[in-house]
N, CA and C of each residue as an Amber inpcrd file, in Angstrom:
protein
   228
-141.1020000 108.4850000 122.9800000-142.4040000 108.3690000 122.2330000
-142.4780000 107.5080000 120.9440000-141.2480000 107.5630000 120.3920000
-141.1310000 106.6450000 119.3050000-141.4380000 105.0790000 119.5840000
-140.8810000 104.8330000 120.7950000-141.0170000 103.3240000 121.1020000
-142.3530000 103.0890000 121.5890000-143.0540000 104.0820000 122.0180000
-144.5850000 103.8870000 122.5070000-145.5190000 103.5740000 121.0420000
-145.3510000 104.4430000 120.0610000-146.0090000 104.4000000 118.7900000
-145.6570000 103.1010000 118.1430000-144.4330000 102.7890000 118.1640000
-143.8740000 101.3060000 117.6260000-144.3860000 100.2500000 118.3190000
-144.6970000 100.2330000 119.5160000-145.0230000  99.2690000 120.2470000
-146.6950000  98.8520000 119.9050000-147.3300000 100.2080000 119.8260000
-148.9150000  99.9880000 119.6740000-149.1390000  99.4520000 118.3270000
-148.3320000 100.1090000 117.3570000-148.7400000  99.7690000 115.9050000
-148.3560000  98.2790000 115.5800000-147.0600000  97.7970000 116.1980000
-146.9600000  96.2630000 116.1410000-147.8900000  95.3320000 116.5950000
-148.5310000  95.7720000 117.5720000-149.6440000  95.0270000 118.2480000
-150.9780000  95.0320000 117.3390000-150.9190000  95.8050000 116.5200000
-152.2210000  96.0310000 115.7820000-152.1280000  95.3380000 114.5220000
-151.2130000  95.3530000 113.7450000-150.9580000  94.7100000 112.4590000
-150.6590000  93.2990000 112.4180000-150.8680000  92.8270000 111.1630000
-150.3700000  91.3200000 111.0470000-149.0040000  91.2600000 110.6110000
-148.3910000  92.2510000 109.9270000-146.8830000  92.2850000 109.4500000
-146.1360000  93.1370000 110.3390000-145.8810000  92.5850000 111.5780000
-145.2570000  93.5860000 112.4880000-143.8230000  93.8960000 111.9690000
-143.2700000  92.8970000 111.2950000-141.7830000  93.1510000 110.9320000
-141.5710000  94.6040000 109.8650000-142.7480000  94.9950000 109.2580000
-142.7420000  96.0190000 108.3010000-143.2580000  97.3320000 108.8320000
-143.5350000  97.4070000 110.2100000-143.9160000  98.5310000 110.8130000
-142.7200000  99.4830000 111.0670000-142.6470000 100.7320000 110.4630000
-141.4500000 101.4530000 110.6820000-142.3070000 102.9120000 111.2610000
-141.5170000 103.4550000 112.2390000-141.7750000 104.8660000 113.0190000
-140.6580000 105.7930000 112.8100000-140.7140000 106.6760000 112.2080000
-139.7800000 107.8510000 111.8780000-140.2700000 108.9990000 112.8950000
-139.2520000 109.4800000 113.4930000-139.3970000 110.5650000 114.4730000
-138.6910000 111.8710000 113.9280000-139.5570000 112.9290000 113.6070000
-138.7390000 113.9310000 113.1550000-139.2340000 115.1180000 114.2160000
-137.9270000 115.5970000 114.9940000-137.9890000 116.6340000 115.8420000
-137.5920000 118.0760000 115.3560000-138.7270000 118.7300000 115.8610000
-138.5240000 120.4020000 115.4840000-138.2590000 121.0920000 116.7280000
-138.4740000 122.4760000 116.7510000-138.1760000 123.3070000 117.9090000
-139.2990000 122.8630000 118.8300000-140.5000000 122.9100000 118.4340000
-141.6380000 122.9410000 119.3770000-142.5230000 121.5970000 119.3100000
-142.3500000 121.1390000 118.1170000-143.3180000 119.8150000 117.8410000
-142.5210000 118.7030000 117.2350000-143.0240000 117.5940000 117.7380000
-142.3110000 116.2530000 117.2220000-143.4110000 115.6950000 116.2240000
-142.8470000 115.2590000 114.9580000-143.9140000 114.4640000 114.1400000
-143.4740000 112.9010000 114.1030000-144.4200000 112.1230000 114.3740000
-144.1220000 110.6380000 114.2710000-144.8170000 110.0870000 113.1540000
-144.0100000 109.5110000 112.1620000-144.6820000 109.0740000 110.9960000
-144.6890000 107.5030000 110.9760000-145.8110000 106.8490000 110.8410000
-145.7760000 105.4890000 110.9200000-146.0170000 105.0720000 109.3710000
-145.1910000 103.7850000 109.2300000-145.1480000 103.2780000 107.9060000
-145.4450000 101.7480000 108.0480000-146.6110000 101.5190000 107.3680000
-146.8570000  99.8910000 107.5740000-147.0310000  99.2310000 106.1380000
-147.2260000  98.0460000 106.0940000-147.7140000  97.3100000 104.9280000
-149.0140000  97.9280000 104.4080000-149.1550000  97.7600000 103.0490000
-150.4810000  98.1880000 102.3510000-151.6760000  97.6980000 102.9780000
-151.7700000  96.2210000 103.1350000-152.4920000  95.4270000 103.7720000
-153.0350000  95.9760000 105.3200000-152.0970000  96.3690000 105.8950000
-152.2120000  96.5660000 107.4280000-152.8620000  98.2280000 107.7410000
-152.6690000  99.0430000 106.5690000-152.9300000 100.3910000 106.8680000
-154.3420000 100.5280000 107.3430000-155.4180000  99.9260000 106.8040000
-156.7570000  99.9170000 107.4310000-156.8620000  99.5150000 108.9260000
-155.9130000  98.6430000 109.5700000-155.8700000  98.2430000 110.6640000
-155.5430000  99.3670000 111.6190000-154.6750000 100.0830000 111.2590000
-154.1280000 101.2190000 111.9580000-155.0150000 102.3020000 111.9670000
-155.7540000 102.7070000 110.9010000-156.6740000 103.7300000 110.9010000
-157.9120000 103.3110000 111.6700000-158.5250000 102.0990000 111.3240000
-159.8140000 101.6670000 111.9670000-160.8240000 102.2680000 111.3630000
-162.0580000 101.8470000 112.0450000-163.4610000 102.0790000 111.4270000
-163.5930000 103.6040000 111.7640000-163.8310000 104.3710000 110.7980000
-164.0930000 105.7820000 110.7920000-162.7350000 106.6360000 111.5700000
-161.6480000 105.7820000 111.4520000-160.4370000 106.4760000 112.1190000
-160.2650000 106.5020000 113.6520000-160.8800000 105.5010000 114.3130000
-161.1010000 105.4960000 115.5020000-159.7140000 104.9880000 116.3200000
-158.9700000 104.0320000 115.7480000-157.7850000 103.7880000 116.1100000
-156.7410000 104.5500000 116.0650000-156.5500000 105.4530000 115.0440000
-155.6420000 106.3180000 114.8120000-155.8370000 107.5440000 115.8030000
-157.1310000 107.9040000 115.9830000-157.5750000 108.8580000 116.7020000
-157.0080000 108.7060000 118.1540000-157.2780000 107.2710000 118.6770000
-156.7590000 106.9780000 119.9180000-155.3530000 106.9020000 120.0440000
-154.7930000 106.4130000 118.9830000-153.1360000 106.6810000 119.0310000
-152.7960000 108.1480000 119.2910000-153.2640000 109.0370000 118.4590000
-153.0760000 110.2920000 118.6250000-153.2790000 110.8390000 120.0720000
-154.3100000 110.5160000 120.6560000-154.6770000 110.8770000 121.9350000
-153.7300000 110.4210000 122.9870000-153.2200000 109.3070000 122.8010000
-152.3150000 108.6640000 123.9700000-150.9140000 109.4330000 123.6940000
-150.4030000 109.8040000 122.3950000-149.1070000 110.4690000 122.1460000
-149.4970000 111.8040000 122.4820000-150.6060000 112.6480000 122.3630000
-150.8130000 113.9240000 122.9350000-150.7230000 113.9070000 124.5370000
-151.2440000 112.8320000 125.1130000-151.2510000 112.9370000 126.6690000
-149.6700000 112.6390000 127.1530000-148.8860000 111.6890000 126.3760000
-147.6800000 111.4720000 126.8950000-146.9570000 112.6880000 126.6920000
-147.0000000 113.1620000 125.4710000-145.9870000 114.5590000 125.1770000
-146.5770000 115.6570000 126.0610000-147.7200000 115.8650000 126.5270000
-148.0410000 116.9510000 127.1970000-147.5740000 116.8230000 128.6910000
-147.2530000 115.4740000 129.0050000-146.6260000 115.2610000 130.2920000
-145.3510000 115.8060000 130.2260000-144.5460000 115.6880000 129.1150000
-143.2170000 116.1610000 128.7220000-143.0840000 117.7610000 128.5600000
-144.1470000 118.3230000 128.5400000-144.1800000 119.6370000 128.0390000
-143.8600000 119.7490000 126.6500000-144.2510000 119.0580000 125.8410000
-143.9570000 119.0480000 124.1930000-145.2120000 118.8970000 123.5600000
-145.2470000 119.0260000 122.2840000-146.1950000 118.7990000 121.3880000
-145.6600000 117.5990000 120.5330000-146.6340000 116.6610000 120.0220000
-146.3090000 115.6940000 119.1910000-147.5860000 115.3290000 118.2360000
-147.3300000 114.8450000 116.8960000-148.4530000 114.6560000 116.1710000
-147.9670000 113.1890000 115.3990000-149.0060000 112.4800000 114.9530000
-148.7700000 111.2450000 114.4430000-149.4360000 111.1870000 113.1030000
-148.6670000 110.7570000 112.1100000-149.1720000 110.6850000 110.6240000
-148.8260000 109.4090000 110.0590000-149.8700000 109.0270000 109.2420000
-149.6440000 107.7310000 108.5640000-148.9970000 107.9620000 107.1660000
-147.9430000 107.4530000 106.8260000-147.2390000 107.7520000 105.4950000
-147.2750000 106.4910000 104.5950000-147.2160000 106.5990000 103.2440000
-147.1560000 105.4590000 102.2550000-145.8950000 104.8680000 102.3030000
């Protein structure tokens, strides 16, 4: 899951070397935290949040296939 989010995020931003994805695994839910450069945060969010919603949709679909739950958050 982490590799999927990292691949998508690096493709969207200008400074791909500053993209970090941290995976926090719980009992039932996995939280994926995306950290990007300040100038690239808008590119991950997109207009009216469309891009981050799409990333969350892809992650939810992939995690449902594995019978798990996953959420994606953007951190500073």
